[in-house]
C-alpha positions, 0 to 999 in steps of 0.5 A: 505061008500066008498070014491066014495059014499061020493064024490057023496054025497058031490058033490066033487071028490074022489081025493078031499076026499083023500086030506081032509083025508090027512089033507087039510081043505076044503072050508066052503061050503064043511064043511057044506056038511060034516055036513049034510051027517054025522049029526055032527058039523064042530068042531067034523068033523075037530077038528084040524082046530078048535083047533086054536081057542080053549083057552089054 
């Protein structure tokens, strides 16, 4: 899937996709859209964000 196709499915811009790919954590409603598109948990899709909450 291209960035443009993904952006269309998520209802966001290609620039925002690039920002997320560069490490930006999107708003919760965008994370929810990613979960729907990829059928994966938020923890799987954004492990760096959730690593803060993991016990060490």
